[in-house]
NUBABA-998234 format. One record per residue (C-alpha): x, y, z; residue in three letters. Coordinates in Angstrom, 1 decimal, always signed. Layout:
> xx; yy; zz; aa
> X; Y; Z; ALA
...
This chain:
> xx; yy; zz; aa
> +70.6; +147.1; +123.7; MET
> +70.0; +148.9; +126.7; ALA
> +66.6; +150.3; +127.1; PRO
> +66.1; +154.1; +126.4; SER
> +63.4; +156.4; +128.0; SER
> +59.9; +155.6; +127.3; PRO
> +59.3; +159.3; +126.7; SER
> +61.8; +159.7; +124.0; LEU
> +61.5; +158.8; +120.4; LEU
> +63.7; +156.0; +119.2; PRO
> +65.6; +156.3; +116.0; ALA
> +64.1; +155.4; +112.8; GLU
> +65.1; +151.9; +111.8; ALA
> +66.5; +151.1; +108.4; GLY
> +67.8; +154.6; +107.6; VAL
> +70.1; +154.1; +104.7; PRO
> +73.6; +155.4; +105.1; ARG
> +75.0; +158.0; +103.0; GLY
> +78.4; +158.2; +101.3; TRP
> +81.0; +159.9; +103.5; ARG
> +83.1; +162.7; +102.8; ARG
> +86.4; +163.1; +104.0; THR
> +89.4; +165.6; +103.6; ALA
> +92.6; +164.6; +102.2; LEU
> +95.1; +163.4; +104.9; ALA
> +97.9; +160.7; +105.2; ARG
> +96.8; +157.6; +103.3; ALA
> +98.2; +154.4; +105.0; ALA
> +99.0; +154.9; +108.6; THR
> +97.0; +157.7; +110.0; LEU
> +98.9; +158.4; +113.3; ALA
> +95.5; +158.7; +115.1; LEU
> +84.8; +178.4; +130.4; ALA
> +82.0; +180.3; +130.9; THR
> +83.4; +182.3; +133.7; ALA
> +81.4; +183.9; +136.5; ALA
> +81.9; +184.4; +140.0; ALA
> +80.1; +182.0; +142.2; VAL
> +78.8; +183.5; +145.6; ALA
> +79.5; +181.1; +148.4; PRO
> +76.3; +179.8; +150.0; ALA
> +76.0; +179.6; +153.9; PRO
> +76.1; +176.0; +155.5; GLY
> +78.6; +173.6; +156.7; ALA
> +79.7; +170.2; +155.1; LEU
> +78.6; +167.3; +156.9; ALA
> +81.2; +164.2; +156.8; ALA
> +80.1; +160.8; +156.6; THR
> +83.2; +160.1; +158.6; ARG
> +85.7; +162.3; +160.3; PRO
> +87.8; +164.3; +157.7; ALA
> +91.5; +163.6; +158.1; PRO
> +93.9; +166.3; +158.7; ALA
> +95.2; +168.1; +155.8; PRO
> +98.4; +166.4; +154.2; LEU
> +101.3; +168.5; +153.4; ALA
> +102.7; +167.9; +150.0; LEU
> +106.3; +167.7; +151.3; ALA
> +105.1; +165.0; +153.6; ALA
> +104.0; +162.7; +150.7; ILE
> +106.6; +160.3; +149.7; PRO
> +107.5; +160.1; +146.0; PRO
> +105.5; +157.1; +145.4; ALA
> +106.2; +155.7; +141.9; SER
> +103.3; +154.8; +139.6; ALA
> +104.0; +153.2; +136.1; PRO
> +103.3; +155.6; +133.3; THR
> +102.5; +153.2; +130.7; THR
> +100.1; +150.4; +131.2; LEU
> +99.3; +147.8; +128.7; THR
> +96.8; +144.7; +128.3; GLY
> +94.4; +144.6; +131.0; TRP
> +96.3; +146.7; +133.5; ALA
> +94.8; +150.0; +132.1; THR
> +91.3; +148.9; +132.8; LEU
> +92.4; +147.4; +136.2; ARG
> +94.3; +150.8; +137.3; ARG
> +91.6; +153.4; +136.1; LEU
> +92.9; +155.3; +139.1; ASP
> +96.0; +156.0; +137.2; LEU
> +94.4; +157.6; +134.4; LEU
> +95.4; +161.3; +135.1; PRO
> +99.1; +160.0; +134.4; LEU
> +100.8; +160.9; +130.9; PHE
> +102.2; +158.2; +128.8; GLN
> +105.5; +159.8; +127.4; PRO
> +106.4; +158.2; +123.9; GLY
> +103.1; +156.7; +123.5; VAL
> +101.1; +157.8; +120.3; THR
> +97.6; +156.8; +119.6; THR
> +97.2; +156.2; +115.7; SER
> +94.3; +154.9; +113.6; GLN
> +93.8; +153.1; +110.5; PHE
> +90.3; +153.5; +108.7; SER
> +88.7; +153.5; +105.5; SER
> +88.3; +157.2; +104.9; TYR
> +88.3; +158.5; +101.3; ASP
> +92.0; +159.5; +100.6; ARG
> +90.8; +161.6; +97.8; THR
> +88.7; +163.9; +99.7; GLY
> +85.4; +162.5; +98.4; GLY
> +82.9; +160.5; +100.0; ASN
> +83.9; +156.9; +98.9; ASP
> +84.8; +155.7; +102.5; ASP
> +83.7; +152.1; +102.3; GLY
> +84.7; +150.9; +98.9; ARG
> +87.9; +151.8; +97.3; THR
> +89.6; +152.2; +100.6; TYR
> +88.2; +149.4; +102.5; SER
> +91.6; +147.5; +102.4; CYS
> +95.1; +148.8; +102.8; LEU
> +96.3; +146.0; +100.5; ARG
> +95.5; +142.3; +99.6; LEU
> +97.7; +139.5; +100.6; THR
> +98.9; +136.6; +98.6; ALA
> +95.8; +134.5; +99.6; ASP
> +93.5; +137.6; +98.8; GLU
> +92.9; +138.5; +102.4; ARG
> +92.0; +142.2; +103.0; CYS
> +94.5; +143.8; +105.3; VAL
> +92.9; +146.5; +107.4; VAL
> +95.9; +147.1; +109.8; ALA
> +99.5; +146.3; +110.4; GLU
> +102.4; +147.7; +112.1; ARG
> +105.9; +146.7; +113.2; SER
> +107.3; +147.7; +116.5; GLY
> +105.6; +147.4; +120.1; PRO
> +102.1; +148.5; +120.4; GLY
> +98.7; +147.6; +121.4; GLU
> +95.3; +147.4; +119.5; VAL
> +92.6; +148.9; +121.5; ASP
> +89.5; +149.4; +119.5; SER
> +88.5; +147.5; +116.3; ILE
> +85.0; +148.7; +114.6; TRP
> +83.2; +147.7; +111.6; PHE
> +79.9; +148.3; +109.9; THR
> +78.1; +147.3; +106.7; ARG
> +74.6; +146.0; +105.5; ASP
> +73.0; +148.0; +108.2; GLY
> +75.3; +146.4; +110.9; GLY
> +75.3; +142.8; +109.5; ASP
> +78.9; +142.1; +109.1; VAL
> +78.5; +138.3; +108.0; ARG
> +80.0; +139.3; +104.5; LEU
> +83.0; +140.8; +106.0; VAL
> +83.7; +137.0; +106.7; GLY
> +86.8; +135.8; +109.1; ASN
> +88.7; +138.3; +111.0; LEU
> +92.2; +137.3; +111.5; ARG
> +94.6; +138.9; +114.1; ILE
> +98.2; +138.1; +114.1; ASP
> +100.6; +139.2; +116.7; LEU
> +104.2; +138.9; +117.0; ASP
> +104.0; +136.1; +114.4; GLY
> +101.2; +134.3; +116.3; ARG
> +97.7; +133.9; +115.5; ARG
> +95.6; +135.0; +118.2; VAL
> +92.1; +135.3; +116.7; LEU
> +90.6; +133.6; +113.3; ASP
> +87.0; +133.6; +113.3; ALA
> +83.7; +134.8; +111.7; PRO
> +83.5; +138.6; +112.6; LEU
> +79.8; +138.3; +113.2; GLN
> +80.4; +135.3; +115.6; GLN
> +83.2; +137.4; +117.5; VAL
> +81.0; +140.6; +118.1; VAL
> +78.0; +138.3; +119.0; ASP
> +80.0; +137.1; +121.8; GLY
> +80.0; +133.3; +120.5; ALA
> +83.7; +132.9; +121.5; LEU
> +83.3; +133.6; +125.1; GLY
> +85.4; +135.6; +127.4; ALA
> +87.3; +137.8; +127.1; PRO
> +85.4; +138.2; +123.7; PHE
> +82.1; +139.0; +125.5; THR
> +79.8; +142.1; +125.9; PHE
> +80.7; +144.8; +126.6; PRO
> +84.2; +144.0; +125.4; LEU
> +82.7; +143.2; +122.2; VAL
> +79.2; +144.3; +120.7; ALA
> +77.1; +143.5; +117.7; ASN
> +74.8; +146.0; +115.8; ALA
> +72.0; +145.7; +118.2; SER
> +74.2; +146.5; +121.1; GLN
> +76.0; +149.4; +119.6; SER
> +73.2; +150.6; +117.5; SER
> +74.5; +149.9; +113.8; GLY
> +78.3; +149.3; +114.4; GLY
> +80.1; +146.4; +115.8; VAL
> +83.1; +146.5; +117.8; TYR
> +86.0; +144.7; +119.7; ILE
> +87.5; +146.4; +122.7; LYS
> +89.8; +143.9; +124.0; VAL
> +93.2; +145.4; +124.7; PRO
> +95.9; +143.3; +122.5; MET
> +99.5; +144.2; +123.2; ALA
> +102.1; +143.1; +120.8; PHE
> +106.0; +143.5; +121.2; ARG
> +107.1; +143.2; +117.4; GLU
> +104.4; +143.3; +115.0; SER
> +100.6; +143.1; +114.4; MET
> +98.4; +142.6; +111.3; ARG
> +94.6; +142.7; +111.2; ILE
> +93.0; +141.2; +107.9; SER
> +89.5; +140.0; +106.9; THR
> +88.6; +137.3; +104.4; SER
> +86.3; +139.5; +102.4; GLU
> +86.2; +143.5; +101.9; ALA
> +85.8; +145.1; +105.3; ALA
> +83.8; +148.1; +103.9; ARG
> +83.6; +150.6; +106.8; TYR
> +86.1; +149.9; +109.7; TYR
> +88.6; +151.7; +112.0; HIS
> +91.3; +150.1; +113.9; VAL
> +92.7; +152.4; +116.9; THR
> +96.2; +151.4; +118.3; TYR
> +98.8; +152.7; +120.4; ARG
> +102.5; +152.6; +119.4; ALA
> +104.9; +152.3; +122.3; LEU
> +108.2; +153.5; +122.8; PRO
> +109.8; +150.0; +123.8; SER
> +108.8; +146.7; +124.5; ALA
> +110.2; +146.4; +127.7; ASP
> +107.6; +145.0; +130.1; GLY
> +105.2; +144.4; +127.4; VAL
> +103.5; +141.2; +127.6; ALA
> +102.1; +139.8; +124.2; SER
> +98.2; +139.3; +124.2; PHE
> +97.1; +136.1; +125.6; ASP
> +93.7; +134.9; +124.3; PRO
> +93.4; +132.3; +126.9; SER
> +93.4; +135.0; +129.7; ASP
> +89.6; +135.5; +130.3; ARG
> +90.0; +138.6; +132.5; ALA
> +87.1; +137.6; +134.7; ALA
> +87.7; +140.6; +136.8; ASP
> +87.6; +143.0; +134.2; VAL
> +84.6; +141.6; +132.4; VAL
> +82.8; +141.8; +135.9; GLY
> +83.7; +145.3; +136.2; LYS
> +82.6; +146.3; +133.0; LEU
> +79.2; +144.3; +133.3; ALA
> +78.5; +146.5; +136.3; ALA
> +79.4; +149.8; +134.5; ALA
> +77.4; +152.7; +135.8; GLY
> +76.5; +151.2; +139.1; THR
> +79.6; +151.4; +140.9; ARG
> +83.2; +153.0; +141.1; ASP
> +85.5; +150.9; +138.3; PRO
> +88.7; +152.1; +140.1; LYS
> +90.4; +150.2; +142.9; PRO
> +89.0; +151.0; +146.5; PRO
> +91.4; +154.1; +147.6; PRO
> +93.0; +153.9; +151.1; ALA
> +91.9; +156.5; +153.4; GLY
> +88.8; +157.5; +151.5; ALA
> +86.5; +160.4; +153.0; THR
> +83.0; +161.2; +151.7; THR
> +81.7; +164.7; +152.4; VAL
> +77.9; +165.5; +151.9; SER
> +76.0; +168.6; +151.4; ARG
> +72.3; +169.1; +151.3; ARG
> +70.9; +172.2; +149.4; PHE
> +68.1; +174.0; +147.7; THR
> +68.9; +176.4; +144.6; LEU
> +66.4; +178.8; +143.3; PRO
> +66.2; +179.3; +139.5; ALA
> +68.8; +181.9; +138.3; GLY
> +71.1; +181.4; +141.5; ARG
> +74.5; +179.8; +142.0; ALA
> +75.6; +177.8; +145.2; ILE
> +79.3; +176.9; +146.3; ALA
> +78.7; +173.3; +147.4; LEU
> +81.8; +172.2; +148.9; THR
> +85.5; +173.1; +149.5; GLY
> +88.2; +170.4; +150.0; LEU
> +91.7; +171.0; +151.5; VAL
> +94.4; +168.5; +149.8; GLY
> +96.4; +167.1; +148.5; PRO
> +94.5; +164.4; +147.4; GLY
> +92.3; +162.8; +144.6; VAL
> +88.4; +163.4; +144.1; VAL
> +87.5; +159.8; +143.3; THR
> +83.7; +160.1; +143.3; ALA
> +81.1; +162.9; +142.7; LEU
> +77.4; +162.1; +143.2; ARG
> +74.7; +164.9; +142.7; LEU
> +71.0; +164.1; +143.8; ARG
> +68.3; +166.3; +142.6; LEU
> +65.2; +165.2; +144.3; GLY
> +62.1; +167.5; +144.2; ARG
> +62.0; +170.3; +141.7; LEU
> +59.9; +173.4; +141.0; THR
> +56.9; +172.5; +138.7; PRO
> +57.1; +173.6; +135.2; ALA
> +55.5; +177.0; +134.0; ARG
> +53.4; +177.4; +130.9; SER
> +55.4; +177.2; +127.8; GLY
> +58.3; +175.7; +129.6; GLN
> +60.4; +172.4; +129.2; LEU
> +59.7; +169.7; +131.7; ALA
> +61.6; +170.7; +134.8; PRO
> +64.4; +167.9; +134.6; ALA
> +65.1; +168.6; +131.0; VAL
> +65.4; +172.3; +131.6; ASP
> +67.6; +171.7; +134.6; LEU
> +69.8; +169.2; +132.7; MET
> +70.3; +171.5; +129.7; ARG
> +70.9; +174.8; +131.4; LEU
> +72.5; +174.2; +134.9; ALA
> +76.1; +173.9; +135.0; ARG
> +78.6; +172.4; +137.4; LEU
> +81.8; +174.1; +138.1; ARG
> +84.9; +172.2; +139.7; ILE
> +88.1; +174.2; +140.4; SER
> +91.5; +172.7; +141.6; PHE
> +94.3; +174.6; +143.1; ASP
> +92.5; +177.9; +142.4; GLY
> +91.9; +177.0; +138.6; ARG
> +88.5; +176.3; +137.2; ARG
> +88.9; +173.2; +135.0; THR
> +85.1; +172.1; +134.7; VAL
> +82.2; +174.3; +133.8; ASP
> +79.6; +172.1; +131.9; SER
> +76.2; +171.6; +131.6; PRO
> +74.9; +169.1; +133.8; LEU
> +73.2; +166.6; +131.2; GLY
> +75.9; +166.8; +128.6; GLU
> +78.6; +166.3; +131.6; LEU
> +77.0; +163.1; +132.7; PHE
> +76.5; +161.7; +129.1; GLY
> +73.2; +162.7; +127.7; SER
> +72.8; +166.4; +127.0; GLY
> +69.3; +166.3; +125.1; LEU
> +67.3; +165.0; +128.1; ALA
> +67.6; +162.8; +131.2; PRO
> +68.1; +159.3; +130.1; ALA
> +69.6; +156.0; +131.4; PRO
> +73.5; +156.3; +131.2; VAL
> +75.5; +153.5; +132.2; ARG
> +79.1; +154.2; +131.1; SER
> +82.3; +153.1; +133.1; LEU
> +83.1; +156.6; +134.2; MET
> +79.8; +158.3; +134.6; PHE
> +76.2; +157.4; +134.8; SER
> +72.7; +159.1; +134.9; GLN
> +69.5; +157.6; +136.6; SER
> +66.4; +159.0; +137.7; PRO
> +67.3; +162.1; +139.9; GLY
> +71.0; +161.1; +140.4; THR
> +74.2; +161.9; +138.6; LEU
> +77.4; +160.2; +139.1; THR
> +81.1; +160.7; +138.2; SER
> +83.9; +158.3; +138.8; TRP
> +86.6; +160.4; +137.0; TRP
> +89.9; +160.7; +139.2; PRO
> +90.5; +164.3; +139.8; MET
> +93.8; +165.0; +141.4; PRO
> +94.6; +168.3; +143.2; PHE
> +97.5; +169.5; +145.3; ARG
> +95.9; +172.2; +147.6; ARG
> +92.4; +172.8; +147.2; THR
> +89.3; +171.5; +145.4; ALA
> +85.9; +173.3; +145.2; SER
> +82.5; +172.4; +143.6; VAL
> +79.6; +174.8; +142.5; SER
> +76.4; +174.5; +140.9; LEU
> +75.1; +177.5; +138.7; VAL
> +71.3; +177.2; +137.9; ASN
> +70.7; +179.2; +134.6; ALA
> +67.4; +177.3; +134.1; SER
> +64.1; +178.2; +134.9; HIS
> +63.7; +175.3; +137.4; THR
> +64.4; +175.5; +141.0; GLY
> +65.8; +172.6; +142.9; VAL
> +63.7; +172.2; +146.4; LEU
> +65.8; +169.3; +147.6; SER
> +69.2; +168.4; +146.4; GLY
> +72.4; +166.6; +147.8; GLN
> +76.1; +166.7; +146.8; LEU
> +78.5; +163.7; +147.8; LEU
> +82.0; +164.0; +147.0; VAL
> +84.6; +161.1; +147.8; THR
> +88.1; +161.9; +148.1; TYR
> +91.4; +160.2; +149.0; ALA
> +95.2; +160.8; +149.7; PRO
> +96.4; +159.0; +146.7; GLU
> +100.1; +159.8; +147.1; PRO
> +101.1; +158.0; +143.8; ALA
> +99.0; +160.2; +141.7; VAL
> +99.4; +163.4; +143.6; VAL
> +103.2; +162.9; +143.6; ALA
> +102.9; +162.6; +139.7; ALA
> +100.7; +165.6; +139.7; LEU
> +103.5; +167.8; +141.3; ALA
> +106.3; +166.6; +139.2; SER
> +104.3; +167.2; +135.9; GLY
> +103.8; +163.4; +135.0; ARG
> +100.0; +163.9; +135.3; ALA
> +97.4; +166.3; +134.7; GLY
> +94.3; +167.9; +136.1; TYR
> +91.0; +166.5; +135.3; PHE
> +89.2; +169.0; +132.6; HIS
> +85.6; +169.1; +131.2; ALA
> +85.8; +171.6; +128.5; SER
> +82.2; +172.4; +127.1; SER
> +81.2; +174.3; +123.9; GLN
> +77.8; +175.0; +122.2; ARG
> +76.7; +176.9; +119.3; GLY
> +76.0; +176.9; +115.5; PRO
> +78.2; +175.2; +113.2; THR
> +80.0; +177.2; +110.5; VAL
> +79.8; +176.3; +106.9; PRO
> +83.3; +175.0; +105.8; GLY
> +84.6; +174.8; +109.1; GLN
> +85.0; +171.7; +111.6; ASP
> +83.3; +172.0; +114.8; TRP
> +86.0; +172.0; +117.6; THR
> +85.6; +170.0; +120.5; ALA
> +88.9; +170.7; +122.1; LEU
> +91.8; +172.9; +121.2; ALA
> +95.0; +172.9; +123.4; VAL
> +98.1; +174.5; +122.7; ARG
> +101.4; +174.7; +124.5; GLY
> +101.0; +172.1; +127.1; ARG
> +100.7; +168.3; +127.2; ARG
> +97.9; +166.2; +127.8; GLY
> +95.5; +163.3; +126.9; LYS
> +92.0; +163.2; +125.7; LEU
> +89.9; +160.6; +127.4; VAL
> +86.5; +161.0; +126.1; GLY
> +83.6; +163.0; +124.5; ILE
> +79.9; +163.6; +125.1; SER
> +78.2; +165.3; +122.1; HIS
> +74.9; +166.9; +121.5; THR
> +73.6; +167.6; +117.9; MET
> +70.6; +169.1; +116.4; SER
> +69.6; +170.1; +112.8; GLY
> +66.6; +169.8; +110.2; THR
> +67.8; +166.3; +109.4; THR
> +70.5; +163.9; +111.0; ASN
> +72.7; +164.3; +107.8; ASP
> +75.1; +166.2; +110.4; TYR
> +76.2; +162.8; +111.1; LEU
> +77.9; +162.4; +108.0; GLU
> +81.1; +164.4; +109.0; GLY
> +84.2; +162.7; +110.2; ASP
> +86.2; +163.0; +113.4; GLU
> +89.5; +164.6; +113.0; ARG
> +92.4; +164.9; +115.4; ALA
> +95.5; +167.2; +115.0; PHE
> +98.1; +166.0; +117.2; ILE
> +101.1; +168.4; +117.8; ASP
> +100.5; +169.6; +114.4; THR
> +98.9; +172.0; +112.1; ASP
> +99.2; +170.0; +109.1; GLY
> +97.2; +167.0; +108.0; ALA
> +95.0; +165.3; +110.8; PRO
> +96.7; +162.3; +112.4; GLU
> +93.2; +160.7; +113.1; ILE
> +90.3; +160.5; +110.5; GLN
> +87.3; +158.5; +110.7; GLY
> +84.4; +157.7; +108.5; THR
> +81.5; +159.7; +110.2; GLY
> +80.1; +160.8; +113.6; THR
> +78.1; +158.0; +114.5; GLU
> +80.9; +155.7; +113.5; ASP
> +83.3; +157.6; +115.9; PHE
> +80.9; +156.5; +118.6; TYR
> +81.2; +153.0; +117.3; GLU
> +77.4; +152.9; +115.9; GLY
> +76.6; +153.0; +112.4; GLY
> +73.9; +153.7; +109.9; PHE
> +72.7; +156.9; +111.8; TYR
> +72.2; +154.6; +115.1; PHE
> +69.8; +152.6; +113.2; ASN
> +69.0; +150.1; +116.0; HIS
> +67.9; +153.0; +118.3; GLY
> +69.2; +154.4; +121.7; PRO
> +71.5; +152.6; +123.7; PHE
> +74.0; +152.8; +126.6; THR
> +77.1; +150.8; +127.4; ALA
> +80.4; +151.0; +129.3; ALA
> +82.4; +152.6; +126.5; PHE
> +79.8; +154.2; +124.1; ASN
> +76.2; +155.2; +124.0; GLY
> +73.6; +157.3; +122.0; ASN
> +71.2; +157.7; +125.1; PRO
> +68.6; +160.0; +123.2; VAL
> +67.3; +160.5; +119.6; ARG
> +64.6; +163.1; +119.1; LEU
> +62.6; +163.6; +116.0; VAL
> +59.7; +165.9; +115.6; GLY
> +59.5; +166.3; +119.4; ALA
> +58.4; +170.1; +119.4; GLY
> +60.1; +172.2; +122.0; PRO
> +62.4; +169.3; +123.0; LEU
> +63.9; +169.5; +119.5; CYS
> +62.8; +172.5; +117.6; PRO
> +65.1; +172.0; +114.6; THR
> +63.5; +168.6; +114.0; GLY
> +66.2; +166.1; +114.5; ASP
> +68.4; +165.7; +117.4; CYS
> +70.7; +163.1; +118.9; THR
> +73.3; +162.8; +121.6; ASP
> +76.4; +160.5; +122.3; ALA
> +79.4; +159.8; +124.3; TYR
> +82.6; +157.8; +123.8; ARG
> +85.3; +157.0; +126.5; LEU
> +89.0; +156.9; +125.2; LEU
> +90.5; +155.0; +128.2; LEU
> +93.1; +152.4; +126.5; ASP
> +92.9; +154.5; +123.3; ASP
> +93.3; +157.8; +125.1; SER
> +94.7; +160.5; +122.7; ILE
> +97.9; +161.9; +124.2; GLY
> +99.7; +165.0; +123.1; PHE
> +103.0; +166.5; +123.7; ALA
> +102.4; +170.4; +122.8; SER
> +99.0; +170.6; +121.0; SER
> +95.5; +168.7; +120.0; LEU
> +92.8; +170.1; +118.0; ARG
> +90.0; +167.4; +117.9; PHE
> +86.7; +168.2; +116.4; GLY
> +84.0; +167.0; +113.8; PHE
> +82.8; +167.6; +110.3; GLU
> +79.2; +168.4; +110.4; HIS
> +77.8; +166.7; +107.3; GLY
> +79.6; +165.8; +104.1; SER
> +82.2; +168.7; +103.6; GLY
> +80.9; +170.7; +106.6; ASN
> +77.8; +171.4; +104.7; SER
> +75.0; +170.7; +107.2; GLN
> +73.8; +173.5; +109.3; ALA
> +73.4; +172.4; +112.9; ALA
> +73.8; +173.4; +116.6; VAL
> +76.3; +171.5; +118.6; TYR
> +77.3; +171.1; +122.0; GLY
> +80.4; +169.0; +123.1; THR
> +82.2; +168.2; +126.5; THR
> +85.6; +167.0; +126.2; ALA
> +87.0; +165.0; +129.0; TYR
> +90.9; +165.4; +129.2; TRP
> +93.9; +165.6; +131.5; TYR
> +96.4; +168.5; +131.2; GLY
């Protein structure tokens, strides 16, 4: 488990898990800007190398890029994350209570029993890919789940004790962070090895699974799909994931240029930091915040104040698509903390993003400081590259702009908290950063729910908020950060840092298991069992559209 900030209180160990409440939905196969003008500030951009001449869109060849990647290709080609996947649907099996009650992990812990009394937790005919498998029980000790068996296309690709699998005992590719045990994922265990299949898949356990979800993609065709080979150790991917949060996980782009801008920013002011002329793709963004003004009496610590109240704004082709609080945008909304995810990171004084952000004509970055803390020494570095295949896909509507949609406010009794609501356009959800506070952490009893191209029953429903973030038992092993998920901060009785009494933040990336939609998506969370817990939530949804 990654260390948490020594100034932050760890989660309480051994908190018993309450029963979950879920709303009635499909039983067997769940088909898973605060706008304000920013005044430009004087000062020229300094480039670390001469900037290339602007490229005319018409001059870019119609370079092709595959729209549907399977197996290890998705993690090898994260530069293609903005591309849509026509005909691909992300779905989920889970142990949620089909009656609308809170009996998530007992009555519904098996879809069915086989003739030899194995517990089937997921099965499907047709081509697809299993992208995330999560379990918990007994505080995160999953030995009583017994053997996990995965059959793909009539072949047995895995048959081993679940606890050994998530402990990494099988070796690559079943190694951290492609698998994690309860100490590494704070109360939950998971398997993130992408396992494609051409004809069929079935996942079963030798004993009752209790709490689980299995996220998979259904593919429109088996053409070009190679069935998962467990002997492929994928050493390059394992190495990339081991370095999460320290370097760009995407292939090095040709013709990349980095521009740099040093700045100061008083409290209550805004500054336009950079403007780019395209077409191109922003491949990396790094914000360094050096010296800050000291705290005044009664204020939060300067770094906390700045991370909560300063906002980064990014516009592409004249449209603002990012307007988010700094801390939450980079994975920890409550307070500065170590974050080492695959697509963004936090370290003392430095915030980094590696989301690919395509644009056709212009891109601009601004910083709005609504905090009480001034920045006495700051620097922004932006790397961008031509990336003709991705830009051509954006121009033809086969790819989307990067968005970070942030919401904050009190929860409403009886209503889900909506993290993202999009209608009338296609897109894909690729991650969530979430900040929660209440008098207790019973708000974690709420399930995630995704309504994909429908106003009816949710296509995806899980078993609890920390379960969505692939932890368990209220993150009972304390704060952690990993490539795909994290719970960087837990605050209990921390005075002005958490005035409500109990505060938690978390993030999860959805890369192989991104949630695509053709016309609409509403993704949100219950807050407590039956939306019964009063809380204050903040969410930042990362998506392309």
